[in-house]
C-alpha angles and dihedrals in degrees: 000000000000112000120191134185103225097211107117092211093058110032110185130164128187125188123204135177118214120188116207110190120192113192114211096001096197093053093043093049091050089062091058104089108207144353094280094055118092147180111247131205125174128209140169125234120187088337094308117120117230134176124211113207122195121197114197109195125175112224094221142348092252097040119073093201117114136212110211121205123200125196127182113206125191110220101181140058126263114254091215130051092236092069136218132279128190136194119206124210119182139185127191118217124187103210115213116245116243114247116261117271111266098181091123090057093049093049091045089056089048090055091048097045093043088212108164095007110162104182135036126220114212115204131162092343094311127111119215118186113215142164119261096208094055094046092046094049091054102038128044089204093057089043090057092043096050104030108015125114092265095042122122096225094188093055110123097184131048123190113223112205133189091024128089124225097254093054092046092051090052089049092049091050088053091049092052101037108019089236138109104212091179088073098048112118092342125125116243095247142096115356092003090062092048089052091051091050093052091043091053090054091048092046091052091047094052099039096249097151097175093050089049092055090047089053091046090054092047092050092048090058090046099054110129138137093286098047106029098091097041091047091049092053089048091050092051095048094047100040097247099155097176095049091046092053090052093050093049089048092052095047096043091050096048124116118252089257093050091045091054090052091050091050090055097055125105088236092061092051088051090049091053091051100041105032112019093159089068089065090067090054090050091053092050091049093048091049091050090053092051094047091052093048 
């Protein structure tokens, strides 16, 4: 913008560059209702207030081309009687979008390649080389184990107990990539539910809260006659209140035939032995269902 005081006795010209950035133009312009609405941006040039108004107007409903109008509005008063004039020059630039983040892909490759691995996890006879810093950054349990006051920092091998190799590998992939590929395009049934149950236990053990929530959601979808009792026991033991409530709701609302089938599952026998207090909650929920019906 070139701004000039038009008084011949005091010629004075000031040049200013004002950058107006519109993020996601198509979304922003869609929020502008009609041709009289505009996007406003204020600036100051040599102490004078100005407002730049941009009018995005689509040429037709079926054509995605746009005609853009620009208006420069003076908001103040001239300090001299001879007034102020301005010339507006503009240039449109379509800034390229940055590529999407592929950090998860890079870290997944790092896990697969084992380059730079500085500790080995031993599980069920398998050895899995990993990186201490990545595991510690993602899990408070690994942080304490590798870098805590009682940690053996020179240890090159760590035994992982109470977890099988398949579950540990799935957990490690989540630690490195933030994803659970075992759930991709797979129905929440059968072995997939069993994997979700084991992963939930591992997530709770290693303080992986997001993985725990993902497993809870997966198990909620997979509640059926075969899994309801075992999933309920798991939810009770690992403080999954939402999942627990869904299991109780499913069991309490089951037909007599379905309830008999649930009571005959190995999961229900485990529930009786590990969490007998939950049975009282089940009875209350069932009585509540009957009283409302």
